[in-house]
N, CA, C and O atoms as CSV, one atom per row, in Angstrom:
chain,resi,resn,atom,element,x,y,z
A,1,MET,N,N,15.257,-14.193,31.997
A,1,MET,CA,C,14.326,-13.399,31.217
A,1,MET,C,C,13.970,-12.164,32.021
A,1,MET,O,O,13.708,-12.249,33.221
A,2,GLY,N,N,13.960,-11.008,31.353
A,2,GLY,CA,C,13.653,-9.759,32.028
A,2,GLY,C,C,12.174,-9.640,32.337
A,2,GLY,O,O,11.338,-10.262,31.682
A,3,GLY,N,N,11.865,-8.845,33.329
A,3,GLY,CA,C,10.475,-8.674,33.722
A,3,GLY,C,C,9.856,-7.419,33.149
A,3,GLY,O,O,8.840,-6.948,33.661
A,4,GLY,N,N,10.446,-6.857,32.090
A,4,GLY,CA,C,9.922,-5.630,31.514
A,4,GLY,C,C,8.650,-5.873,30.703
A,4,GLY,O,O,8.390,-6.994,30.265
A,5,PHE,N,N,7.874,-4.831,30.511
A,5,PHE,CA,C,6.620,-4.924,29.761
A,5,PHE,C,C,6.873,-5.066,28.271
A,5,PHE,O,O,6.260,-5.916,27.624
A,6,TRP,N,N,7.768,-4.246,27.704
A,6,TRP,CA,C,8.020,-4.244,26.271
A,6,TRP,C,C,9.006,-5.341,25.902
A,6,TRP,O,O,9.995,-5.544,26.606
A,7,PRO,N,N,8.746,-6.059,24.799
A,7,PRO,CA,C,9.699,-7.078,24.362
A,7,PRO,C,C,10.980,-6.429,23.853
A,7,PRO,O,O,10.954,-5.324,23.313
A,8,THR,N,N,12.071,-7.109,24.026
A,8,THR,CA,C,13.362,-6.572,23.589
A,8,THR,C,C,14.069,-7.613,22.742
A,8,THR,O,O,13.750,-8.801,22.790
A,9,LEU,N,N,15.019,-7.154,21.978
A,9,LEU,CA,C,15.860,-8.053,21.215
A,9,LEU,C,C,16.829,-8.750,22.168
A,9,LEU,O,O,17.110,-8.241,23.253
A,10,PRO,N,N,17.335,-9.909,21.763
A,10,PRO,CA,C,18.315,-10.572,22.631
A,10,PRO,C,C,19.591,-9.754,22.792
A,10,PRO,O,O,20.294,-9.891,23.793
A,11,LEU,N,N,19.894,-8.906,21.814
A,11,LEU,CA,C,21.103,-8.097,21.879
A,11,LEU,C,C,20.743,-6.712,22.407
A,11,LEU,O,O,19.960,-5.996,21.783
A,12,LYS,N,N,21.292,-6.341,23.515
A,12,LYS,CA,C,21.008,-5.036,24.100
A,12,LYS,C,C,21.988,-4.017,23.517
A,12,LYS,O,O,23.190,-4.264,23.432
A,13,MET,N,N,21.450,-2.880,23.122
A,13,MET,CA,C,22.292,-1.810,22.597
A,13,MET,C,C,22.752,-0.941,23.769
A,13,MET,O,O,21.924,-0.468,24.548
A,14,PRO,N,N,24.027,-0.732,23.897
A,14,PRO,CA,C,24.495,0.104,25.007
A,14,PRO,C,C,24.166,1.573,24.762
A,14,PRO,O,O,24.119,2.019,23.616
A,15,TYR,N,N,23.943,2.309,25.820
A,15,TYR,CA,C,23.685,3.735,25.711
A,15,TYR,C,C,24.981,4.423,25.319
A,15,TYR,O,O,26.034,4.171,25.905
A,16,SER,N,N,24.893,5.278,24.341
A,16,SER,CA,C,26.082,5.982,23.886
A,16,SER,C,C,25.836,7.472,23.990
A,16,SER,O,O,24.865,7.988,23.437
A,17,GLU,N,N,26.707,8.158,24.693
A,17,GLU,CA,C,26.586,9.608,24.802
A,17,GLU,C,C,27.151,10.300,23.583
A,17,GLU,O,O,27.049,11.520,23.460
A,18,GLY,N,N,27.748,9.538,22.676
A,18,GLY,CA,C,28.354,10.134,21.502
A,18,GLY,C,C,27.383,10.343,20.351
A,18,GLY,O,O,27.785,10.855,19.306
A,19,VAL,N,N,26.115,9.964,20.507
A,19,VAL,CA,C,25.149,10.123,19.427
A,19,VAL,C,C,24.808,11.611,19.302
A,19,VAL,O,O,24.391,12.226,20.284
A,20,PRO,N,N,24.976,12.194,18.124
A,20,PRO,CA,C,24.687,13.617,17.951
A,20,PRO,C,C,23.187,13.904,18.066
A,20,PRO,O,O,22.350,13.029,17.843
A,21,HIS,N,N,22.875,15.133,18.413
A,21,HIS,CA,C,21.478,15.525,18.616
A,21,HIS,C,C,20.679,15.497,17.315
A,21,HIS,O,O,19.460,15.326,17.357
A,22,TRP,N,N,21.315,15.655,16.187
A,22,TRP,CA,C,20.596,15.680,14.915
A,22,TRP,C,C,20.200,14.290,14.448
A,22,TRP,O,O,19.396,14.164,13.524
A,23,TRP,N,N,20.751,13.225,15.070
A,23,TRP,CA,C,20.515,11.874,14.562
A,23,TRP,C,C,19.049,11.449,14.669
A,23,TRP,O,O,18.506,10.895,13.713
A,24,ASP,N,N,18.404,11.691,15.798
A,24,ASP,CA,C,17.016,11.261,15.963
A,24,ASP,C,C,16.073,11.941,14.972
A,24,ASP,O,O,15.303,11.239,14.317
A,25,PRO,N,N,16.091,13.268,14.825
A,25,PRO,CA,C,15.219,13.869,13.799
A,25,PRO,C,C,15.564,13.405,12.387
A,25,PRO,O,O,14.665,13.224,11.566
A,26,ALA,N,N,16.836,13.213,12.093
A,26,ALA,CA,C,17.223,12.750,10.763
A,26,ALA,C,C,16.683,11.338,10.518
A,26,ALA,O,O,16.216,11.038,9.420
A,27,TRP,N,N,16.745,10.480,11.524
A,27,TRP,CA,C,16.244,9.119,11.386
A,27,TRP,C,C,14.736,9.119,11.153
A,27,TRP,O,O,14.239,8.371,10.311
A,28,TRP,N,N,14.006,9.955,11.894
A,28,TRP,CA,C,12.552,10.006,11.722
A,28,TRP,C,C,12.165,10.571,10.364
A,28,TRP,O,O,11.208,10.104,9.747
A,29,ILE,N,N,12.896,11.564,9.900
A,29,ILE,CA,C,12.624,12.112,8.569
A,29,ILE,C,C,12.886,11.052,7.505
A,29,ILE,O,O,12.113,10.914,6.556
A,30,PHE,N,N,13.972,10.307,7.664
A,30,PHE,CA,C,14.277,9.224,6.733
A,30,PHE,C,C,13.151,8.193,6.729
A,30,PHE,O,O,12.730,7.755,5.658
A,31,GLN,N,N,12.658,7.798,7.894
A,31,GLN,CA,C,11.573,6.823,7.992
A,31,GLN,C,C,10.293,7.337,7.336
A,31,GLN,O,O,9.602,6.593,6.641
A,32,ILE,N,N,9.985,8.609,7.561
A,32,ILE,CA,C,8.785,9.203,6.964
A,32,ILE,C,C,8.896,9.212,5.441
A,32,ILE,O,O,7.925,8.904,4.751
A,33,VAL,N,N,10.054,9.559,4.917
A,33,VAL,CA,C,10.255,9.587,3.470
A,33,VAL,C,C,10.130,8.179,2.883
A,33,VAL,O,O,9.458,7.990,1.869
A,34,VAL,N,N,10.765,7.202,3.508
A,34,VAL,CA,C,10.720,5.832,2.996
A,34,VAL,C,C,9.291,5.299,3.042
A,34,VAL,O,O,8.829,4.707,2.066
A,35,MET,N,N,8.589,5.492,4.143
A,35,MET,CA,C,7.213,4.998,4.254
A,35,MET,C,C,6.278,5.718,3.274
A,35,MET,O,O,5.371,5.100,2.718
A,36,SER,N,N,6.493,7.004,3.065
A,36,SER,CA,C,5.664,7.741,2.108
A,36,SER,C,C,5.873,7.201,0.694
A,36,SER,O,O,4.908,7.001,-0.044
A,37,ILE,N,N,7.117,6.970,0.321
A,37,ILE,CA,C,7.399,6.409,-0.999
A,37,ILE,C,C,6.762,5.028,-1.131
A,37,ILE,O,O,6.183,4.705,-2.168
A,38,LEU,N,N,6.868,4.220,-0.090
A,38,LEU,CA,C,6.277,2.886,-0.125
A,38,LEU,C,C,4.756,2.953,-0.269
A,38,LEU,O,O,4.173,2.230,-1.077
A,39,LEU,N,N,4.119,3.820,0.513
A,39,LEU,CA,C,2.664,3.947,0.432
A,39,LEU,C,C,2.209,4.478,-0.921
A,39,LEU,O,O,1.231,3.980,-1.480
A,40,LEU,N,N,2.897,5.471,-1.452
A,40,LEU,CA,C,2.527,6.018,-2.756
A,40,LEU,C,C,2.728,4.993,-3.872
A,40,LEU,O,O,1.930,4.928,-4.808
A,41,THR,N,N,3.789,4.196,-3.775
A,41,THR,CA,C,4.028,3.153,-4.768
A,41,THR,C,C,2.941,2.095,-4.706
A,41,THR,O,O,2.420,1.679,-5.741
A,42,LEU,N,N,2.591,1.652,-3.494
A,42,LEU,CA,C,1.533,0.649,-3.360
A,42,LEU,C,C,0.194,1.196,-3.829
A,42,LEU,O,O,-0.600,0.461,-4.416
A,43,ARG,N,N,-0.072,2.476,-3.580
A,43,ARG,CA,C,-1.314,3.091,-4.052
A,43,ARG,C,C,-1.358,3.109,-5.573
A,43,ARG,O,O,-2.388,2.809,-6.177
A,44,LYS,N,N,-0.234,3.462,-6.186
A,44,LYS,CA,C,-0.172,3.507,-7.649
A,44,LYS,C,C,-0.400,2.119,-8.243
A,44,LYS,O,O,-1.116,1.986,-9.235
A,45,VAL,N,N,0.195,1.089,-7.653
A,45,VAL,CA,C,0.010,-0.279,-8.132
A,45,VAL,C,C,-1.452,-0.693,-7.981
A,45,VAL,O,O,-2.031,-1.273,-8.900
A,46,ALA,N,N,-2.047,-0.402,-6.836
A,46,ALA,CA,C,-3.450,-0.775,-6.605
A,46,ALA,C,C,-4.383,-0.049,-7.563
A,46,ALA,O,O,-5.334,-0.644,-8.069
A,47,MET,N,N,-4.123,1.232,-7.819
A,47,MET,CA,C,-4.967,1.982,-8.751
A,47,MET,C,C,-4.835,1.431,-10.168
A,47,MET,O,O,-5.828,1.377,-10.893
A,48,SER,N,N,-3.646,1.025,-10.578
A,48,SER,CA,C,-3.481,0.469,-11.921
A,48,SER,C,C,-4.175,-0.888,-12.040
A,48,SER,O,O,-4.729,-1.206,-13.093
A,49,ILE,N,N,-4.152,-1.682,-10.985
A,49,ILE,CA,C,-4.865,-2.967,-11.007
A,49,ILE,C,C,-6.360,-2.722,-11.093
A,49,ILE,O,O,-7.049,-3.387,-11.866
A,50,ASP,N,N,-6.876,-1.776,-10.309
A,50,ASP,CA,C,-8.302,-1.451,-10.366
A,50,ASP,C,C,-8.700,-0.957,-11.752
A,50,ASP,O,O,-9.756,-1.334,-12.261
A,51,GLN,N,N,-7.875,-0.121,-12.365
A,51,GLN,CA,C,-8.171,0.397,-13.703
A,51,GLN,C,C,-8.186,-0.735,-14.719
A,51,GLN,O,O,-9.051,-0.771,-15.594
A,52,ALA,N,N,-7.234,-1.663,-14.611
A,52,ALA,CA,C,-7.185,-2.789,-15.546
A,52,ALA,C,C,-8.428,-3.672,-15.394
A,52,ALA,O,O,-8.979,-4.145,-16.388
A,53,GLU,N,N,-8.870,-3.894,-14.150
A,53,GLU,CA,C,-10.079,-4.689,-13.930
A,53,GLU,C,C,-11.314,-3.984,-14.482
A,53,GLU,O,O,-12.208,-4.635,-15.021
A,54,LYS,N,N,-11.371,-2.665,-14.353
A,54,LYS,CA,C,-12.499,-1.899,-14.863
A,54,LYS,C,C,-12.564,-1.989,-16.391
A,54,LYS,O,O,-13.640,-2.181,-16.956
A,55,VAL,N,N,-11.427,-1.852,-17.052
A,55,VAL,CA,C,-11.376,-1.945,-18.511
A,55,VAL,C,C,-11.776,-3.348,-18.956
A,55,VAL,O,O,-12.528,-3.504,-19.918
A,56,GLU,N,N,-11.280,-4.362,-18.263
A,56,GLU,CA,C,-11.619,-5.739,-18.612
A,56,GLU,C,C,-13.118,-5.994,-18.453
A,56,GLU,O,O,-13.728,-6.661,-19.289
A,57,LYS,N,N,-13.703,-5.471,-17.392
A,57,LYS,CA,C,-15.147,-5.642,-17.167
A,57,LYS,C,C,-15.953,-4.943,-18.262
A,57,LYS,O,O,-16.938,-5.497,-18.750
A,58,GLU,N,N,-15.545,-3.729,-18.655
A,58,GLU,CA,C,-16.242,-3.002,-19.720
A,58,GLU,C,C,-16.122,-3.736,-21.051
A,58,GLU,O,O,-17.063,-3.737,-21.844
A,59,GLN,N,N,-14.982,-4.355,-21.301
A,59,GLN,CA,C,-14.806,-5.103,-22.545
A,59,GLN,C,C,-15.696,-6.340,-22.561
A,59,GLN,O,O,-16.249,-6.690,-23.604
A,60,ARG,N,N,-15.841,-7.008,-21.413
A,60,ARG,CA,C,-16.714,-8.174,-21.340
A,60,ARG,C,C,-18.164,-7.789,-21.603
A,60,ARG,O,O,-18.885,-8.501,-22.302
A,61,VAL,N,N,-18.588,-6.654,-21.038
A,61,VAL,CA,C,-19.962,-6.194,-21.230
A,61,VAL,C,C,-20.188,-5.809,-22.690
A,61,VAL,O,O,-21.236,-6.137,-23.247
A,62,SER,N,N,-19.245,-5.130,-23.322
A,62,SER,CA,C,-19.413,-4.702,-24.710
A,62,SER,C,C,-19.377,-5.893,-25.668
A,62,SER,O,O,-20.025,-5.853,-26.713
A,63,ARG,N,N,-18.639,-6.943,-25.338
A,63,ARG,CA,C,-18.615,-8.132,-26.184
A,63,ARG,C,C,-19.929,-8.899,-26.092
A,63,ARG,O,O,-20.383,-9.502,-27.064
A,64,ARG,N,N,-20.527,-8.865,-24.911
A,64,ARG,CA,C,-21.754,-9.602,-24.700
A,64,ARG,C,C,-22.894,-9.030,-25.527
A,64,ARG,O,O,-23.706,-9.785,-26.062
A,65,ARG,N,N,-22.968,-7.711,-25.640
A,65,ARG,CA,C,-24.051,-7.053,-26.366
A,65,ARG,C,C,-23.442,-5.983,-27.247
A,65,ARG,O,O,-22.862,-5.018,-26.750
A,66,SER,N,N,-23.568,-6.147,-28.533
A,66,SER,CA,C,-22.998,-5.163,-29.444
A,66,SER,C,C,-23.894,-3.923,-29.459
A,66,SER,O,O,-25.092,-4.033,-29.197
A,67,PRO,N,N,-23.341,-2.754,-29.758
A,67,PRO,CA,C,-24.146,-1.543,-29.769
A,67,PRO,C,C,-25.206,-1.571,-30.861
A,67,PRO,O,O,-24.968,-2.083,-31.955
A,68,GLY,N,N,-26.358,-1.027,-30.564
A,68,GLY,CA,C,-27.436,-0.960,-31.535
A,68,GLY,C,C,-28.419,-2.109,-31.436
A,68,GLY,O,O,-29.479,-2.063,-32.061
A,69,THR,N,N,-28.097,-3.134,-30.670
A,69,THR,CA,C,-29.058,-4.226,-30.497
A,69,THR,C,C,-29.902,-3.955,-29.270
A,69,THR,O,O,-29.404,-3.450,-28.264
A,70,PRO,N,N,-31.181,-4.291,-29.350
A,70,PRO,CA,C,-32.049,-4.036,-28.203
A,70,PRO,C,C,-31.732,-4.999,-27.064
A,70,PRO,O,O,-31.199,-6.082,-27.306
A,71,PRO,N,N,-32.045,-4.628,-25.844
A,71,PRO,CA,C,-31.793,-5.532,-24.739
A,71,PRO,C,C,-32.673,-6.766,-24.855
A,71,PRO,O,O,-33.762,-6.690,-25.424
A,72,PRO,N,N,-32.233,-7.888,-24.335
A,72,PRO,CA,C,-33.028,-9.117,-24.482
A,72,PRO,C,C,-34.328,-9.012,-23.705
A,72,PRO,O,O,-34.401,-8.379,-22.651
A,73,ASN,N,N,-35.374,-9.664,-24.266
A,73,ASN,CA,C,-36.659,-9.728,-23.564
A,73,ASN,C,C,-36.626,-10.889,-22.577
A,73,ASN,O,O,-36.404,-12.043,-22.944
A,74,ILE,N,N,-36.848,-10.551,-21.340
A,74,ILE,CA,C,-36.857,-11.571,-20.306
A,74,ILE,C,C,-38.313,-11.814,-19.927
A,74,ILE,O,O,-38.983,-10.901,-19.445
A,75,PRO,N,N,-38.808,-13.020,-20.136
A,75,PRO,CA,C,-40.204,-13.273,-19.789
A,75,PRO,C,C,-40.397,-13.165,-18.283
A,75,PRO,O,O,-39.573,-13.647,-17.506
A,76,GLY,N,N,-41.479,-12.536,-17.885
A,76,GLY,CA,C,-41.673,-12.280,-16.467
A,76,GLY,C,C,-42.829,-12.966,-15.966
A,76,GLY,O,O,-43.143,-12.860,-14.780
């Protein structure tokens, strides 16, 4: 077992001098695009769930008391 601080995979990747200079920025741009799409998709799903819960709550309240009826008298 190695004595390094950071954990590593069991398979070590050899250093390759043949990797082009554009690969690292291209990889990071790809990661940023994928993560942005993932975050925006999850945000859209969460907002639609929140909207559905809000509509359901409003429907429950409107069913409980029809419009035009006075609020119930609560003895105090």
